[in-house]
C-alpha positions in Angstrom: -120.0 -167.7 -79.8 -118.8 -164.7 -81.1 -120.9 -160.9 -81.8 -120.3 -161.2 -85.5 -121.2 -165.1 -85.7 -124.4 -164.2 -84.1 -125.9 -162.2 -86.6 -125.2 -165.2 -89.3 -127.7 -167.7 -87.6 -129.2 -170.0 -89.7 -132.9 -169.3 -90.1 -133.5 -173.0 -89.4 -132.4 -172.2 -85.5 -135.3 -170.9 -84.6 -137.2 -174.4 -85.4 -134.9 -175.5 -82.7 -136.7 -173.7 -80.3 -135.6 -170.1 -80.5 -138.0 -168.2 -81.4 -138.2 -164.9 -83.5 -139.1 -163.1 -79.8 -136.6 -164.9 -77.9 -133.9 -164.4 -80.8 -134.3 -160.5 -80.5 -134.5 -160.6 -76.5 -131.2 -162.3 -76.9 -129.5 -159.8 -79.1 -130.5 -157.2 -76.7 -128.9 -158.8 -73.4 -125.9 -159.1 -75.3 -125.7 -155.8 -76.8 -126.5 -154.4 -73.3 -123.7 -156.7 -72.1 -121.1 -155.2 -74.6 -123.0 -151.5 -73.3 -122.1 -152.5 -69.8 -118.8 -153.4 -70.2 -117.3 -150.2 -72.0 -119.2 -148.1 -69.4 -117.5 -150.6 -66.7 -113.9 -150.2 -68.5 -114.7 -146.1 -69.2 -115.6 -145.7 -65.3 -112.4 -147.8 -64.3 -110.3 -145.9 -66.3 -111.6 -142.2 -64.8 -111.9 -141.5 -61.6 -115.0 -139.4 -60.2 -114.8 -136.6 -58.6 -114.6 -136.2 -54.8 -118.0 -135.5 -53.4 -118.1 -132.7 -50.8 -120.0 -132.4 -47.5 -119.5 -128.9 -45.4 -121.1 -129.2 -42.0 -121.1 -125.3 -40.7 -122.1 -125.0 -37.2 -123.5 -121.6 -35.8 -122.4 -119.8 -32.9 -119.9 -123.2 -31.6 -116.5 -122.0 -31.0 -113.4 -123.5 -31.1 -112.8 -124.2 -27.7 -116.8 -126.2 -27.6 -115.1 -129.3 -28.5 -113.3 -132.1 -26.2 -110.3 -132.5 -28.2 -110.1 -128.5 -28.2 -109.6 -128.9 -24.6 -113.0 -128.6 -22.9 -113.4 -130.4 -20.2 -117.1 -130.9 -20.0 -118.3 -131.3 -23.1 -118.8 -134.2 -25.3 -118.6 -134.5 -28.2 -117.0 -138.4 -29.1 -117.9 -138.3 -32.8 -116.2 -134.8 -33.6 -113.3 -135.6 -31.4 -112.4 -139.0 -33.1 -113.3 -137.6 -36.8 -109.8 -135.0 -35.6 -107.9 -138.2 -35.5 -108.5 -139.5 -39.1 -108.6 -135.7 -40.7 -106.4 -132.5 -40.9 -107.0 -130.0 -38.7 -106.2 -126.0 -39.1 -105.4 -124.3 -36.6 -105.6 -121.0 -37.5 -108.4 -121.1 -39.6 -110.4 -117.5 -39.0 -114.0 -116.1 -40.2 -115.7 -113.3 -39.6 -117.1 -112.6 -36.3 -120.8 -113.1 -36.4 -122.2 -115.8 -38.8 -123.8 -113.8 -42.1 -120.5 -112.3 -42.8 -118.4 -115.8 -42.2 -121.1 -117.4 -44.9 -120.8 -115.1 -47.2 -117.1 -114.7 -47.7 -117.0 -118.6 -47.5 -119.5 -118.8 -50.8 -117.6 -116.7 -52.3 -114.1 -116.0 -51.2 -114.4 -112.7 -50.8 -114.8 -110.5 -47.0 -118.4 -109.3 -46.9 -117.6 -106.0 -47.2 -117.2 -106.4 -50.6 -120.1 -108.5 -50.9 -123.2 -106.6 -49.4 -123.2 -109.2 -45.9 -121.4 -107.2 -43.7 -124.2 -107.2 -40.8 -126.9 -110.0 -39.8 -129.7 -107.4 -40.4 -130.9 -103.8 -41.5 -130.4 -105.5 -45.1 -127.4 -106.1 -45.3 -127.3 -109.9 -45.1 -128.3 -110.2 -48.3 -125.5 -111.5 -50.9 -125.3 -109.2 -53.6 -126.6 -111.1 -56.5 -123.6 -110.6 -59.1 -121.6 -112.5 -56.6 -120.4 -116.0 -57.7 -120.4 -119.2 -55.3 -119.2 -121.9 -54.4 -122.7 -123.9 -55.4 -122.6 -122.3 -58.6 -119.3 -123.1 -59.7 -119.9 -126.6 -58.5 -123.2 -126.8 -60.2 -121.5 -125.8 -63.6 -118.8 -128.5 -63.1 -121.4 -131.3 -63.1 -122.1 -131.6 -59.4 -125.3 -132.1 -57.8 -126.3 -129.2 -55.1 -127.7 -128.8 -52.3 -128.0 -127.2 -48.7 -129.7 -127.8 -46.0 -130.0 -125.7 -42.6 -129.4 -122.2 -41.8 -128.9 -120.0 -45.2 -129.1 -116.1 -44.1 -127.9 -114.5 -47.4 -131.3 -113.7 -48.2 -134.7 -113.7 -48.0 -136.0 -112.3 -50.6 -135.4 -113.1 -54.9 -133.0 -113.3 -56.0 -130.6 -114.1 -52.8 -132.6 -117.2 -51.9 -130.4 -120.6 -52.0 -131.9 -122.3 -55.1 -131.1 -119.0 -56.8 -127.8 -119.3 -56.1 -126.1 -122.4 -57.1 -128.3 -125.2 -55.3 -130.6 -127.7 -56.6 -132.3 -128.8 -53.6 -132.3 -126.3 -50.8 -134.0 -127.1 -47.9 -134.2 -124.3 -44.9 -135.0 -121.8 -42.6 -135.8 -118.2 -42.4 -133.5 -115.2 -41.6 -130.2 -116.0 -39.3 -132.4 -118.6 -37.1 -135.2 -120.6 -36.4 -137.7 -117.4 -34.7 -136.7 -114.8 -36.0 -138.7 -112.4 -38.3 -138.7 -113.9 -41.4 -138.8 -117.2 -40.7 -142.4 -119.3 -40.4 -144.1 -117.8 -37.5 -143.9 -119.4 -34.5 -141.4 -121.9 -35.1 -139.5 -123.2 -31.6 -136.8 -125.6 -32.6 -139.1 -128.8 -32.6 -141.7 -129.3 -35.3 -141.4 -126.5 -37.1 -142.3 -125.9 -41.1 -139.1 -124.9 -43.4 -138.9 -123.8 -46.9 -138.1 -125.9 -49.3 -137.1 -124.0 -52.7 -139.3 -121.3 -51.0 -142.4 -123.4 -50.3 -143.1 -123.8 -46.4 -143.1 -127.6 -45.5 -144.3 -129.0 -42.2 -142.4 -131.1 -40.1 -142.0 -133.6 -37.2 -138.6 -133.5 -34.9 -136.2 -131.5 -33.4 -134.4 -129.1 -36.1 -130.4 -130.6 -35.9 -132.2 -133.5 -36.7 -134.0 -132.3 -39.5 -131.3 -130.8 -41.1 -128.9 -134.1 -41.2 -132.1 -136.4 -42.3 -132.9 -134.2 -45.0 -128.5 -134.4 -46.1 -128.3 -137.6 -45.9 -132.0 -138.3 -48.1 -129.5 -135.9 -50.2 -126.3 -137.6 -49.7 -128.5 -141.1 -50.6 -130.0 -140.0 -54.2 -127.4 -138.2 -55.6 -124.7 -140.8 -54.8 -124.1 -141.8 -57.9 -122.9 -138.2 -59.3 -120.6 -136.3 -57.7 -122.2 -133.8 -54.7 -122.0 -130.9 -53.1 -123.8 -130.9 -49.8 -123.3 -127.6 -47.4 -125.0 -128.4 -44.4 -125.3 -125.0 -42.5 -126.6 -125.4 -39.0 -128.2 -122.8 -36.8 -127.9 -124.9 -33.8 -125.9 -124.0 -31.2 -127.1 -120.3 -31.6 -129.8 -119.2 -29.7 -132.6 -119.5 -28.4 -130.9 -122.1 -26.5 -133.8 -125.3 -27.0 -132.8 -128.3 -27.0 -134.8 -132.1 -26.7 -134.5 -132.7 -22.6 -132.4 -135.2 -23.3 -129.7 -133.6 -24.2 -130.3 -130.8 -21.5 -129.7 -134.1 -18.8 -126.3 -134.8 -20.2 -125.1 -131.0 -18.2 -127.9 -130.8 -15.4 -126.0 -131.6 -13.1 -122.7 -129.9 -14.1 -121.9 -126.7 -11.8 -119.0 -125.3 -13.9 -121.6 -124.2 -16.5 -125.0 -122.1 -16.3 -128.3 -123.3 -16.9 -128.5 -121.6 -20.0 -124.8 -123.7 -20.9 -126.1 -126.8 -20.4 -129.0 -126.4 -23.1 -126.1 -124.8 -25.6 -123.5 -127.8 -24.7 -126.3 -130.3 -25.4 -127.1 -128.6 -28.8 -123.3 -128.7 -29.3 -123.9 -132.7 -28.1 -126.6 -133.4 -30.1 -124.8 -132.2 -33.6 -122.6 -135.1 -32.5 -124.4 -137.0 -32.6 -126.4 -136.6 -35.8 -122.7 -136.2 -37.4 -122.0 -139.6 -36.5 -125.3 -140.6 -38.2 -123.8 -138.7 -41.3 -120.6 -140.7 -41.5 -121.9 -143.6 -41.0 -124.2 -143.5 -43.8 -121.3 -142.1 -46.0 -119.4 -145.2 -44.8 -123.2 -147.5 -45.5 -123.2 -146.0 -49.3 -119.2 -147.3 -50.1 -118.7 -143.3 -50.6 -116.7 -142.4 -47.2 -113.1 -142.3 -48.8 -114.2 -140.4 -52.1 -115.8 -137.6 -50.2 -114.5 -134.7 -48.5 -116.1 -134.3 -45.1 -115.4 -130.8 -43.2 -116.3 -130.3 -39.5 -116.1 -125.9 -39.1 -118.0 -123.2 -37.0 -119.0 -119.4 -38.1 -117.7 -117.5 -35.4 -116.4 -118.0 -32.1 -118.6 -119.0 -29.1 -121.6 -117.0 -28.4 -122.7 -118.9 -24.9 -119.8 -121.1 -24.1 -117.4 -118.9 -22.1 -118.9 -116.6 -20.0 -118.0 -114.4 -16.5 -120.7 -114.9 -14.4 -121.8 -111.7 -12.8 -122.6 -112.4 -9.6 -119.5 -114.6 -8.4 -117.3 -113.4 -10.9 -116.2 -116.8 -11.6 -114.9 -117.7 -15.6 -117.8 -120.3 -16.1 -116.8 -122.7 -19.2 -113.9 -123.1 -22.1 -112.3 -121.1 -24.3 -108.9 -122.4 -25.2 -106.9 -119.7 -23.5 -107.8 -116.8 -26.1 -109.5 -113.7 -26.0 -112.9 -112.6 -26.8 -116.0 -114.4 -27.6 -118.7 -114.2 -30.8 -118.7 -110.6 -32.3 -114.4 -109.7 -31.3 -112.0 -108.6 -32.9 -109.4 -110.7 -31.1 -109.0 -114.2 -31.8 -111.8 -115.5 -29.7 -114.4 -114.3 -31.5 -113.1 -115.2 -35.8 -110.5 -118.5 -34.9 -112.3 -121.2 -35.4 -111.9 -125.2 -35.9 -111.4 -126.4 -38.7 -111.5 -130.6 -39.9 -110.7 -132.2 -43.6 -111.0 -135.9 -43.9 -110.6 -137.1 -47.9 -109.0 -140.5 -47.4 -108.5 -140.8 -51.3 -107.2 -137.7 -51.4 -104.3 -138.5 -48.2 -106.4 -136.1 -46.1 -106.0 -138.1 -42.8 -103.9 -139.2 -39.8 -104.6 -136.1 -37.8 -101.9 -134.0 -38.9 -102.5 -130.6 -37.6 -101.4 -127.7 -40.1 -100.8 -124.3 -38.0 -100.7 -121.6 -41.3 -102.5 -118.6 -41.4 -106.1 -120.1 -43.3 -109.1 -118.3 -43.6 -112.8 -118.3 -44.6 -112.3 -116.5 -47.7 -110.5 -119.4 -49.6 -112.9 -122.1 -49.5 -114.0 -121.5 -52.9 -110.7 -121.7 -54.6 -109.5 -124.5 -52.7 -112.0 -126.4 -52.7 -111.7 -125.7 -56.8 -108.3 -126.7 -56.7 -108.7 -130.1 -54.8 -111.4 -131.3 -57.0 -109.6 -129.9 -60.0 -112.5 -127.5 -61.5 -111.8 -124.5 -63.4 -112.3 -121.4 -61.7 -111.4 -117.8 -63.3 -112.8 -115.3 -61.0 -114.1 -112.4 -62.2 -113.6 -110.0 -59.2 -110.9 -109.3 -56.7 -110.8 -112.5 -54.4 -109.4 -112.1 -51.1 -109.2 -115.9 -50.7 -106.3 -118.4 -52.1 -106.0 -121.5 -53.5 -104.4 -124.0 -50.2 -105.2 -127.2 -51.9 -101.4 -127.8 -52.4 -101.0 -127.1 -48.6 -103.2 -128.9 -47.4 -102.3 -131.7 -50.0 -98.7 -131.0 -48.0 -97.3 -130.3 -51.5 -95.9 -126.4 -51.1 -96.2 -123.6 -48.3 -99.0 -121.4 -47.0 -98.4 -118.4 -48.9 -96.5 -115.4 -46.6 -99.7 -113.0 -46.3 -102.1 -110.4 -44.6 -105.9 -110.8 -44.0 -108.6 -108.7 -42.3 -111.4 -109.9 -40.6 -113.6 -106.9 -38.4 -117.3 -107.1 -36.7 -119.1 -104.2 -39.0 -122.7 -104.4 -37.4 -123.6 -100.8 -38.8 -125.9 -99.6 -41.5 -122.2 -98.9 -44.0 -118.8 -100.7 -43.6 -116.8 -98.2 -41.6 -112.9 -98.0 -41.8 -111.5 -99.3 -39.2 -113.9 -100.4 -37.3 -113.4 -103.7 -34.9 -111.0 -104.7 -37.4 -108.0 -107.1 -37.2 -105.3 -107.9 -39.4 -103.5 -111.3 -39.8 -100.6 -113.2 -40.6 -99.5 -116.4 -39.0 -98.6 -115.1 -35.7 -99.2 -111.4 -36.0 -102.4 -109.2 -35.0 -102.8 -105.9 -35.7 -106.2 -104.6 -33.6 -108.0 -101.1 -34.4 -104.8 -100.6 -36.1 -102.9 -99.8 -32.6 -102.9 -102.9 -31.0 -100.1 -105.7 -31.6 -100.1 -108.8 -30.3 -97.4 -112.0 -30.7 -100.1 -115.0 -30.9 -96.9 -117.5 -31.0 -95.9 -115.7 -27.8 -99.6 -114.3 -25.8 -102.2 -116.6 -27.6 -104.0 -114.8 -25.3 -103.5 -110.9 -26.6 -102.5 -109.8 -23.8 -99.5 -107.7 -23.7 -100.1 -104.9 -26.3 -96.5 -105.0 -27.5 -97.4 -101.9 -30.6 -95.1 -99.5 -29.2 -92.0 -102.0 -29.3 -92.3 -102.3 -33.0 -93.3 -99.7 -34.4 -91.8 -101.4 -37.8 -94.8 -104.1 -38.4 -97.2 -101.8 -37.0 -96.9 -99.6 -39.8 -96.4 -102.2 -42.7 -99.7 -104.0 -41.3 -101.6 -100.4 -41.5 -100.2 -99.9 -44.6 -101.9 -102.8 -45.8 -105.0 -102.2 -44.2 -105.3 -98.6 -45.8 -104.6 -100.3 -49.5 -106.6 -103.2 -49.1 -109.5 -101.2 -47.3 -109.5 -98.6 -50.3 -109.8 -101.5 -53.0 -112.9 -102.9 -50.6 -115.4 -100.1 -50.5 -114.8 -99.3 -53.8 -117.4 -102.8 -54.3 -119.2 -101.9 -51.2 -122.6 -101.3 -52.4 -126.8 -102.9 -51.1 -128.3 -105.3 -52.2 -131.6 -105.1 -53.6 -134.5 -106.5 -53.7 -136.8 -107.9 -56.6 -140.6 -107.2 -56.7 -143.1 -108.8 -58.8 -141.2 -112.2 -59.2 -143.8 -114.5 -58.0 -147.4 -114.0 -56.7 -146.7 -112.7 -53.6 -143.5 -111.7 -52.5 -143.0 -111.5 -48.9 -140.3 -108.7 -46.9 -140.1 -108.2 -43.5 -139.2 -105.5 -41.2 -135.9 -107.9 -40.4 -134.8 -106.4 -43.8 -135.7 -102.5 -43.6 -132.3 -100.5 -43.9 -132.6 -98.8 -40.0 -130.2 -96.3 -39.2 -129.5 -96.0 -35.4 -131.5 -98.3 -34.3 -132.2 -102.7 -34.8 -135.4 -103.1 -36.1 -137.4 -106.4 -34.6 -135.3 -109.4 -35.4 -136.8 -112.2 -34.1 -140.8 -112.8 -33.5 -140.2 -112.7 -29.7 -139.8 -109.2 -30.5 -142.3 -108.7 -33.1 -144.7 -110.4 -30.4 -143.4 -107.6 -27.7 -145.3 -105.0 -30.1 -142.8 -102.3 -29.5 -143.5 -99.2 -32.0 -140.5 -99.2 -35.1 -139.3 -96.4 -36.7 -140.3 -96.3 -39.9 -137.4 -97.5 -42.6 -137.3 -98.2 -46.0 -136.2 -101.4 -48.2 -134.2 -101.2 -51.5 -136.2 -103.0 -54.1 -137.0 -103.2 -57.9 -139.5 -103.6 -59.4 -139.0 -105.8 -61.8 -142.4 -105.5 -64.2 -144.0 -102.1 -63.9 -147.8 -102.0 -63.7 -150.6 -102.3 -60.6 -149.5 -103.9 -57.4 -151.2 -104.4 -53.8 -149.6 -103.8 -50.7 -150.8 -106.1 -48.0 -149.2 -104.0 -44.8 -149.2 -106.4 -41.8 -148.1 -106.5 -37.8 -148.0 -110.7 -37.5 -147.1 -112.1 -40.8 -149.7 -113.9 -43.6 -149.7 -117.6 -42.2 -150.5 -116.4 -38.5 -154.4 -115.7 -39.7 -153.8 -113.2 -37.0 -156.0 -109.7 -37.1 -154.3 -106.1 -36.9 -155.4 -105.8 -33.8 -155.1 -109.2 -32.4 -152.9 -110.0 -29.5 -152.3 -113.3 -28.5 -152.5 -115.6 -25.2 -149.9 -118.8 -26.8 -147.0 -117.8 -24.6 -144.8 -120.9 -23.1 -143.0 -120.7 -20.4 -139.3 -121.5 -19.8 -138.6 -125.7 -19.5 -135.2 -126.5 -17.9 -134.5 -127.1 -21.6 -136.6 -124.6 -23.3 -136.3 -120.8 -23.3 -139.7 -118.5 -22.8 -142.0 -117.2 -25.5 -143.9 -114.4 -24.3 -147.4 -113.2 -25.4 -148.3 -110.9 -27.9 -149.2 -107.9 -27.3 -151.8 -105.8 -29.0 -151.3 -102.7 -31.3 -153.8 -100.3 -32.6 -153.7 -98.7 -35.6 -155.7 -96.2 -37.5 -153.9 -95.3 -41.1 -151.7 -96.8 -42.9 -149.2 -95.7 -45.5 -147.3 -96.4 -48.5 -144.9 -94.7 -50.2 -142.7 -95.3 -52.9 -140.1 -93.4 -54.6 -142.0 -89.6 -54.7 -145.6 -90.9 -55.0 -147.2 -92.2 -51.8 -150.8 -93.5 -50.6 -152.8 -93.6 -47.4 -156.0 -96.0 -45.7 -158.0 -95.9 -42.8 -157.1 -99.0 -41.6 -159.4 -101.6 -39.9 -157.8 -103.5 -36.7 -160.0 -106.3 -37.5 -158.7 -107.0 -40.9 -155.2 -109.1 -41.3 -154.1 -106.2 -43.2 -153.9 -102.4 -44.5 -154.2 -102.6 -48.4 -153.1 -99.9 -50.9 -152.5 -100.1 -54.8 -150.4 -97.8 -56.2 -148.6 -97.7 -60.2 -145.5 -98.4 -60.0 -143.3 -98.1 -63.0 -140.0 -100.9 -63.1 -136.7 -100.4 -61.8 -135.3 -99.7 -58.4 -136.4 -97.7 -55.4 -137.2 -97.2 -52.0 -140.8 -98.9 -50.7 -141.7 -96.9 -47.1 -144.1 -98.5 -45.0 -145.7 -97.6 -42.3 -149.3 -97.4 -39.6 -149.9 -94.5 -37.6 -150.8 -95.3 -34.2 -154.1 -95.0 -32.0 -151.8 -92.8 -29.7 -150.4 -90.9 -32.7 -147.2 -92.4 -33.0 -145.9 -93.7 -36.3 -144.9 -98.0 -36.4 -143.2 -99.3 -39.3 -145.4 -102.6 -41.0 -143.6 -105.4 -39.9 -144.8 -107.8 -42.6 -145.4 -106.6 -46.6 -146.5 -108.7 -49.0 -146.2 -107.3 -52.4 -149.2 -108.5 -55.2 -149.1 -107.7 -58.1 -152.7 -107.5 -60.0 -152.2 -106.8 -63.9 
């Protein structure tokens, strides 16, 4: 029956068994049918934007995989995945974790965007930066991140303020670091869901993958961006026993390497579950899935101090994590997208870098992206898809890890085959992949050309370099930790093992912005609030090392007599009760940017920075 005829049904048909209720139900069903048909036709004519699943591990190097030549490590899923994908074999990142993540998400070198270190207030991504998640979110993508953020633990730097609809993550640069929830140790920890702590059961890597797969299943009808940023295999090297046991009898690697390799095999098993989930949901073909890492290996390759024997594998490269040589920043990058033709086990050898990822993924997904800041990266989507050559260019990576970036420090200028190290060592990677023979004297014109590029690049970069500023007065309680204090010639206690050890820390300021003027309370602490511990308390809850986990030390007591708070030119002090959980000071604070310094005098007269400071607006 045609729809037009349906509306002309004679009234007497109701008397033949079709009452008015049935009539309108039938009418509704027909309208639904027509609407679905129209929607189906529209969908058939429009191709759904590809999903993106970006998996990045922490401290795993190029040589820490089976298919890159490691004879010991067990990574069967990732090795098989490489045969189904496209590998970028000349892909480079920062030499440490936070700088890589900052460059990856913004397309801009870490010295431009505020993240040239992993601590000391220089691991917070400048608020003005636009992230890949921002761009995709604005284009209609559902966005989620899981695992390691390490681009700021305070407002306005948290992942759910940087383009992610949903974020589930640990604090700081690793599980058990100073800003992380107290006493996390990889097992049965508490992590933050959009800023709110939530207790979990299980091993951290398993949890990140499980959360990512839950997100993927919930968002499968929409295009989504899942940023699965792992803390493993970063130390401490804690792993479920069954994964240590896979390597316990290996004699060619150390005990720490056995745990390190076990952590990577655990990642491989979880990656298998992720691939299976995408297949079972029917979305694998239109999902761009990446496996990569954030810097050279931290533990997969070393020289044994006693025997002088080489342990592990580094794919013939010089240097490991933190090095300006290729072993510090050349890492695996594997990408698969069946619907886009990124399959077949092909390898591409032109120079590619983490800063290319934002423009390249916008190109692959067809998103409009008009940067307002200088980009170090380029859109290489056509190169990936085989329709154009990679651009000829120079790129820079370096290791700063200082309070303020230093020109030339541990720098590496790169093109496809050439590496200029610290402005004076020149290597041709195609002929000397181990960077053993400095040929700078034989090629002065190449050295001059690469140095000229660096001079121009640095001049442009340093104009943008600035500290990130923490906002206070946003939440009821805003928490600071000494991890982000701006120390000058020493590292703050950046992990909870150092907090437990209780070595006094020289006072160091935070750069902050009070978003509202008014009266504030400042709770100066030796232990974090969630621990419930008194200022003068010690801890006897240390755990001995096992075959598959590292030691956790007891907590040493510190005794204080006075607490001080200095904001701008104003200073207050109070006597300390070591049985209280905090020394509480009040101050009227003006709106705007300033420096905050919070510290104690100990009973022995030495000063010690507050390890944790909770800031509470009270009017």
